[in-house]
ZAMIVEX-879322 format. One record per residue (C-alpha): residue in three letters; x, y, z; residue number from 0. Coordinates in Angstrom, 2 decimals, m for minus. Each point is the difference from the previous one (the first is absolute). Example, Ala and Ser with C-alpha at 12.3 -4.5 7.8 and 13.67 -1.06 7.14 Angstrom:
+------+---------+---------+---------+-----+
! type !       X !       Y !       Z ! seq !
+------+---------+---------+---------+-----+
!  ala !   12.30 !   m4.50 !    7.80 !   0 !
!  ser !    1.37 !    3.44 !   m0.66 !   1 !
+------+---------+---------+---------+-----+
# end
This chain:
+------+---------+---------+---------+-----+
! type !       X !       Y !       Z ! seq !
+------+---------+---------+---------+-----+
!  unk !  101.07 !   98.11 !   86.64 !   0 !
!  unk !   m2.30 !    3.16 !    0.46 !   1 !
!  unk !    0.00 !    3.91 !    1.42 !   2 !
!  unk !   m2.98 !    1.31 !    2.20 !   3 !
!  unk !   m2.15 !    2.04 !   m3.27 !   4 !
!  unk !    1.78 !   m2.48 !   m2.55 !   5 !
!  unk !   m1.65 !   m1.54 !   m3.65 !   6 !
!  unk !   m0.45 !   m3.89 !    0.41 !   7 !
!  unk !    0.00 !   m1.38 !   m4.04 !   8 !
!  unk !   m0.46 !   m3.40 !   m0.09 !   9 !
!  unk !   m1.74 !   m2.10 !   m2.91 !  10 !
!  unk !   m2.74 !   m2.26 !    0.86 !  11 !
!  unk !   m0.05 !   m3.71 !   m2.75 !  12 !
!  unk !   m2.53 !   m2.45 !    0.65 !  13 !
!  unk !   m1.27 !   m3.15 !   m1.96 !  14 !
!  unk !   m2.42 !   m2.42 !    0.48 !  15 !
!  unk !   m0.56 !   m2.88 !   m1.23 !  16 !
!  unk !   m3.04 !   m0.56 !   m1.66 !  17 !
!  unk !   m2.78 !    2.66 !   m1.21 !  18 !
!  unk !   m0.97 !    2.18 !    3.05 !  19 !
!  unk !   m2.62 !    2.91 !    0.86 !  20 !
!  unk !    2.30 !    2.82 !    2.07 !  21 !
!  unk !   m2.37 !    2.11 !    1.90 !  22 !
!  unk !    2.93 !    2.41 !    1.23 !  23 !
!  unk !    3.48 !    0.64 !    1.18 !  24 !
!  unk !    2.22 !    2.24 !    2.17 !  25 !
!  unk !    3.53 !    0.33 !    0.96 !  26 !
!  unk !   m0.14 !    1.65 !    3.23 !  27 !
!  unk !    2.59 !    1.37 !    2.78 !  28 !
!  unk !   m0.22 !   m1.27 !    3.83 !  29 !
!  unk !    1.41 !    1.25 !    2.90 !  30 !
!  unk !   m0.68 !   m2.30 !    2.62 !  31 !
!  unk !    1.06 !    0.83 !    3.64 !  32 !
!  unk !   m0.21 !   m0.82 !    3.83 !  33 !
!  unk !    1.85 !    1.66 !    3.14 !  34 !
!  unk !   m0.26 !   m1.17 !    3.17 !  35 !
!  unk !   m0.91 !    2.43 !    2.76 !  36 !
!  unk !   m0.86 !   m0.04 !    3.88 !  37 !
!  unk !   m3.83 !   m1.02 !    0.99 !  38 !
!  unk !   m2.26 !   m0.19 !    3.18 !  39 !
!  unk !   m1.12 !   m3.35 !    1.02 !  40 !
!  unk !   m2.76 !   m0.61 !    2.51 !  41 !
!  unk !    2.35 !   m0.31 !    3.14 !  42 !
!  unk !    1.37 !    3.12 !   m0.87 !  43 !
!  unk !    3.78 !   m1.25 !   m0.47 !  44 !
!  unk !    1.25 !    1.50 !   m3.89 !  45 !
!  unk !    0.41 !   m2.30 !   m2.82 !  46 !
!  unk !    1.11 !   m0.34 !   m3.22 !  47 !
!  unk !   m2.75 !    0.25 !   m3.10 !  48 !
!  unk !    0.82 !   m0.11 !   m3.94 !  49 !
!  unk !   m2.05 !    2.30 !   m1.79 !  50 !
!  unk !   m0.07 !   m1.65 !   m4.37 !  51 !
!  unk !   m1.57 !    2.43 !   m2.98 !  52 !
!  unk !    1.02 !   m1.23 !   m3.46 !  53 !
!  unk !   m1.41 !    3.14 !   m2.49 !  54 !
!  unk !    0.17 !    0.32 !   m4.47 !  55 !
!  unk !    2.10 !    3.27 !   m0.71 !  56 !
!  unk !   m0.23 !   m0.08 !   m3.34 !  57 !
!  unk !   m1.94 !   m2.13 !   m3.05 !  58 !
!  unk !    0.63 !   m0.13 !   m3.52 !  59 !
!  unk !   m2.85 !   m2.85 !   m2.21 !  60 !
!  unk !    1.06 !   m2.42 !   m2.05 !  61 !
!  unk !   m2.51 !   m1.05 !   m1.93 !  62 !
!  unk !   m3.49 !    1.30 !    0.21 !  63 !
!  unk !   m1.88 !   m2.49 !   m0.88 !  64 !
!  unk !   m0.24 !   m3.04 !   m2.75 !  65 !
!  unk !    0.46 !   m3.00 !   m1.85 !  66 !
!  unk !    3.43 !   m1.12 !    0.48 !  67 !
!  unk !    1.67 !   m2.59 !   m2.73 !  68 !
!  unk !    1.33 !   m3.33 !    1.36 !  69 !
!  unk !    4.16 !   m0.45 !   m0.25 !  70 !
!  unk !   m0.39 !    4.43 !   m1.47 !  71 !
!  unk !    1.90 !    1.88 !    2.27 !  72 !
!  unk !   m1.26 !    3.02 !    1.83 !  73 !
!  unk !    3.14 !    2.41 !    0.72 !  74 !
!  unk !   m1.22 !    4.07 !    1.05 !  75 !
!  unk !    3.16 !    2.15 !    1.37 !  76 !
!  unk !   m1.30 !    2.20 !    3.76 !  77 !
!  unk !    1.51 !    2.21 !    1.95 !  78 !
!  unk !   m0.83 !    0.36 !    3.88 !  79 !
!  unk !    0.89 !    2.81 !    1.76 !  80 !
!  unk !    1.59 !   m0.04 !    3.41 !  81 !
!  unk !   m1.70 !    2.64 !    2.47 !  82 !
!  unk !    2.53 !    2.66 !    0.68 !  83 !
!  unk !   m0.54 !   m0.51 !    4.34 !  84 !
!  unk !    0.47 !   m3.71 !   m0.94 !  85 !
!  unk !    1.08 !   m0.95 !    3.18 !  86 !
!  unk !    3.12 !   m1.34 !   m1.11 !  87 !
!  unk !    0.41 !   m4.49 !   m0.06 !  88 !
!  unk !    0.55 !   m0.73 !    3.69 !  89 !
!  unk !    0.34 !   m3.16 !    2.52 !  90 !
!  unk !    1.86 !    0.73 !    3.37 !  91 !
!  unk !   m2.38 !   m1.25 !    3.46 !  92 !
!  unk !   m2.73 !    2.66 !    0.22 !  93 !
!  unk !   m0.74 !    0.74 !   m3.61 !  94 !
!  unk !    0.33 !   m2.54 !   m2.92 !  95 !
!  unk !   m1.34 !    2.33 !   m3.50 !  96 !
!  unk !   m0.03 !   m2.38 !   m3.36 !  97 !
!  unk !   m0.91 !    0.89 !   m2.94 !  98 !
!  unk !   m1.31 !   m2.47 !   m3.60 !  99 !
!  unk !   m1.40 !    0.16 !   m3.60 ! 100 !
!  unk !   m2.12 !   m2.42 !    0.38 ! 101 !
!  unk !   m1.34 !    0.08 !   m3.69 ! 102 !
!  unk !   m4.42 !   m1.95 !   m0.37 ! 103 !
!  unk !   m1.82 !   m1.94 !   m3.27 ! 104 !
!  unk !   m3.03 !   m0.17 !    0.52 ! 105 !
!  unk !   m2.46 !   m3.09 !   m1.96 ! 106 !
!  unk !   m2.04 !   m1.05 !   m0.04 ! 107 !
!  unk !   m1.13 !   m3.28 !    0.97 ! 108 !
!  unk !    3.03 !   m0.53 !    0.95 ! 109 !
!  unk !    2.22 !    1.03 !    3.14 ! 110 !
!  unk !    1.63 !    2.88 !   m0.21 ! 111 !
!  unk !    3.75 !    0.25 !   m1.19 ! 112 !
!  unk !    2.13 !    1.92 !    2.36 ! 113 !
!  unk !    4.08 !    1.04 !    0.39 ! 114 !
!  unk !    1.86 !    1.83 !    2.36 ! 115 !
!  unk !    4.06 !    1.73 !    0.51 ! 116 !
!  unk !    0.21 !    1.58 !    3.55 ! 117 !
!  unk !    2.67 !    2.85 !   m1.24 ! 118 !
!  unk !    1.67 !    2.22 !    1.80 ! 119 !
!  unk !   m0.50 !    4.12 !    0.86 ! 120 !
!  unk !    3.36 !    1.72 !    1.41 ! 121 !
!  unk !   m1.39 !    2.22 !    1.95 ! 122 !
!  unk !    1.39 !    4.56 !   m0.73 ! 123 !
!  unk !   m0.67 !    0.57 !    3.44 ! 124 !
!  unk !   m1.45 !    3.35 !   m1.14 ! 125 !
!  unk !   m1.25 !    0.35 !    4.06 ! 126 !
!  unk !    3.21 !   m0.16 !    1.71 ! 127 !
!  unk !    1.97 !    2.11 !   m2.24 ! 128 !
!  unk !    0.24 !    2.53 !    3.36 ! 129 !
!  unk !    1.45 !   m3.03 !    1.76 ! 130 !
!  unk !    2.64 !    0.14 !   m2.66 ! 131 !
!  unk !    0.99 !    3.28 !    0.96 ! 132 !
!  unk !   m0.84 !   m0.23 !    4.18 ! 133 !
!  unk !    3.42 !    0.32 !    2.30 ! 134 !
!  unk !    1.56 !   m3.29 !    1.23 ! 135 !
!  unk !   m1.65 !   m0.84 !    3.01 ! 136 !
!  unk !    3.94 !   m0.12 !    2.36 ! 137 !
!  unk !    0.01 !   m1.53 !    3.79 ! 138 !
!  unk !    3.45 !    0.25 !    1.39 ! 139 !
!  unk !   m0.32 !   m1.71 !    2.88 ! 140 !
!  unk !    3.22 !    1.66 !    1.51 ! 141 !
!  unk !    2.23 !   m2.14 !   m1.56 ! 142 !
!  unk !    0.57 !    0.65 !   m3.23 ! 143 !
!  unk !   m2.38 !    1.81 !   m2.78 ! 144 !
!  unk !   m1.03 !   m1.98 !   m3.48 ! 145 !
!  unk !   m1.11 !    1.59 !   m3.29 ! 146 !
!  unk !    0.21 !   m0.98 !   m3.07 ! 147 !
!  unk !    2.40 !    2.45 !   m2.10 ! 148 !
!  unk !   m1.87 !   m0.49 !   m3.39 ! 149 !
!  unk !   m2.68 !   m3.16 !   m1.38 ! 150 !
!  unk !   m0.30 !   m0.67 !   m3.16 ! 151 !
!  unk !   m3.69 !    0.00 !   m0.09 ! 152 !
!  unk !   m2.59 !    0.95 !    2.72 ! 153 !
!  unk !   m2.58 !   m2.21 !   m2.48 ! 154 !
!  unk !    0.40 !   m3.70 !   m0.36 ! 155 !
!  unk !   m1.06 !   m2.26 !   m2.75 ! 156 !
!  unk !   m0.24 !   m3.56 !    1.04 ! 157 !
!  unk !    3.97 !   m2.26 !   m1.97 ! 158 !
!  unk !    1.92 !    2.99 !   m0.01 ! 159 !
!  unk !    2.39 !    0.72 !    2.19 ! 160 !
!  unk !    0.25 !    3.42 !    2.87 ! 161 !
!  unk !    3.95 !    1.32 !    0.22 ! 162 !
!  unk !    0.93 !    2.90 !    2.08 ! 163 !
!  unk !    3.01 !    1.16 !    3.12 ! 164 !
!  unk !   m1.46 !   m0.13 !    3.02 ! 165 !
!  unk !    2.35 !    1.88 !    2.38 ! 166 !
!  unk !    0.71 !   m0.26 !    4.06 ! 167 !
!  unk !    1.58 !    2.45 !    2.15 ! 168 !
!  unk !    0.63 !   m0.86 !    3.23 ! 169 !
!  unk !   m1.34 !    3.06 !    2.64 ! 170 !
!  unk !    2.34 !   m1.60 !    2.80 ! 171 !
!  unk !    2.50 !   m2.55 !   m0.09 ! 172 !
!  unk !   m1.34 !   m3.36 !   m0.75 ! 173 !
!  unk !    0.83 !   m3.18 !   m2.36 ! 174 !
!  unk !   m2.16 !   m1.77 !   m1.22 ! 175 !
!  unk !   m0.67 !   m4.06 !   m0.66 ! 176 !
!  unk !   m1.49 !    0.42 !   m3.89 ! 177 !
!  unk !   m3.49 !    2.04 !   m1.54 ! 178 !
!  unk !   m3.13 !   m1.38 !   m1.34 ! 179 !
!  unk !   m2.08 !    1.21 !   m2.63 ! 180 !
!  unk !   m3.88 !   m0.69 !   m0.03 ! 181 !
!  unk !   m2.02 !    0.87 !   m2.37 ! 182 !
!  unk !   m3.22 !    0.16 !    1.53 ! 183 !
!  unk !   m3.54 !   m0.63 !   m1.69 ! 184 !
!  unk !   m2.63 !    2.03 !    2.06 ! 185 !
!  unk !   m2.91 !   m0.29 !   m0.99 ! 186 !
!  unk !   m3.87 !    1.58 !    2.02 ! 187 !
!  unk !   m3.57 !   m0.60 !   m0.65 ! 188 !
!  unk !   m2.02 !    2.20 !    1.31 ! 189 !
!  unk !   m2.95 !   m1.82 !    0.80 ! 190 !
!  unk !   m1.70 !   m2.87 !   m1.59 ! 191 !
!  unk !   m2.77 !    0.38 !   m3.09 ! 192 !
!  unk !   m3.75 !    1.52 !    1.41 ! 193 !
!  unk !    0.06 !    2.92 !    1.79 ! 194 !
!  unk !   m3.05 !    1.10 !    1.52 ! 195 !
!  unk !   m0.63 !    2.59 !    3.25 ! 196 !
!  unk !   m0.39 !   m2.83 !    2.43 ! 197 !
!  unk !    2.46 !    0.84 !    2.80 ! 198 !
!  unk !    0.24 !   m3.49 !    0.99 ! 199 !
!  unk !    1.79 !   m0.11 !   m4.04 ! 200 !
!  unk !    2.54 !    2.94 !    0.14 ! 201 !
!  unk !    2.66 !    0.28 !   m2.66 ! 202 !
!  unk !    2.71 !    0.73 !    2.57 ! 203 !
!  unk !   m1.10 !   m3.48 !    1.48 ! 204 !
!  unk !    0.71 !   m1.90 !   m3.06 ! 205 !
!  unk !    3.69 !    0.73 !   m0.76 ! 206 !
!  unk !    2.58 !   m2.50 !   m0.16 ! 207 !
!  unk !    3.17 !    0.87 !   m1.22 ! 208 !
!  unk !    3.20 !   m2.54 !   m1.13 ! 209 !
!  unk !    3.48 !    0.63 !    0.15 ! 210 !
!  unk !    2.32 !   m2.54 !   m1.94 ! 211 !
!  unk !    3.49 !    0.15 !   m1.61 ! 212 !
!  unk !    0.43 !   m1.24 !   m3.29 ! 213 !
!  unk !    3.33 !   m0.37 !    0.09 ! 214 !
!  unk !    3.87 !    0.72 !    1.86 ! 215 !
!  unk !    2.71 !    1.44 !   m1.11 ! 216 !
!  unk !    3.37 !   m1.20 !    2.81 ! 217 !
!  unk !    2.91 !    2.17 !    0.31 ! 218 !
!  unk !    3.19 !   m1.87 !    0.96 ! 219 !
!  unk !    2.98 !    1.92 !    2.54 ! 220 !
!  unk !   m0.08 !    2.25 !    2.73 ! 221 !
!  unk !   m0.94 !    3.11 !   m0.38 ! 222 !
!  unk !    2.12 !    3.09 !    2.58 ! 223 !
!  unk !   m0.51 !    2.94 !    1.75 ! 224 !
!  unk !    1.89 !    2.22 !   m2.51 ! 225 !
!  unk !   m1.05 !    1.24 !   m2.87 ! 226 !
!  unk !   m2.87 !   m0.56 !   m1.31 ! 227 !
!  unk !    0.36 !   m2.91 !   m2.22 ! 228 !
!  unk !   m2.24 !   m1.05 !   m3.13 ! 229 !
!  unk !   m0.54 !   m3.06 !   m0.51 ! 230 !
!  unk !   m2.45 !   m0.62 !   m3.48 ! 231 !
!  unk !   m2.38 !   m2.06 !   m0.64 ! 232 !
!  unk !   m1.70 !   m1.68 !   m2.89 ! 233 !
!  unk !   m3.05 !   m2.42 !    0.18 ! 234 !
!  unk !   m1.96 !   m1.09 !   m2.74 ! 235 !
!  unk !   m4.40 !   m0.57 !    0.85 ! 236 !
!  unk !   m0.18 !   m3.32 !   m0.93 ! 237 !
!  unk !   m4.26 !   m0.10 !    0.30 ! 238 !
!  unk !   m1.33 !    1.38 !   m3.31 ! 239 !
!  unk !   m3.17 !   m0.27 !    2.54 ! 240 !
!  unk !    0.86 !    2.73 !    1.86 ! 241 !
!  unk !   m1.33 !    3.35 !    0.82 ! 242 !
+------+---------+---------+---------+-----+
# end
């Protein structure tokens, strides 16, 4: 498990079962991305299109070329750098970002020897720092005001618990059967992969949004009219790929 901007130290081990001539070898850090966006078909109605892209973001040479005797192991340490801006691994409804370390050894007269190891990159969410300082959005519906007295963190990490205290301040006599808290993932894709001057392909017409609860937490019992109640909440985020 790695974070944006961190270094990946790896050991490459290769061994041929007979004498071969190596023409080159390298290890690559590959970022794979796919996302869905709104597209407008020939009939004028919107459809969902998918864009995919794979990109090598770092590379290290493990063998510049030459003979490799059969049975003799080739062992080399390499270091790859995760870009500071990532982005981190994501698996959601509209967006999927995955990372992999891919090793390749090219030999003369033989098929390339290859190996791939998928890795998890956690996002530092630097561009979302302002969100953690923003005030919560409150809707009272004329009955009660919900608020978070505390949250253990506003930066979530998959597999780690999120805890806090929720307050319920009734505005008038009211009885609630139960409370339910949803941890909701909001996704927004601004446009497709090609931005041009063609007004028929305006990025504003390619936006696509999705909203999906990732987990739910129910608070049983009733909530009376006064004073304000303070039900505690604890929820473990079980999805390791949650963005």
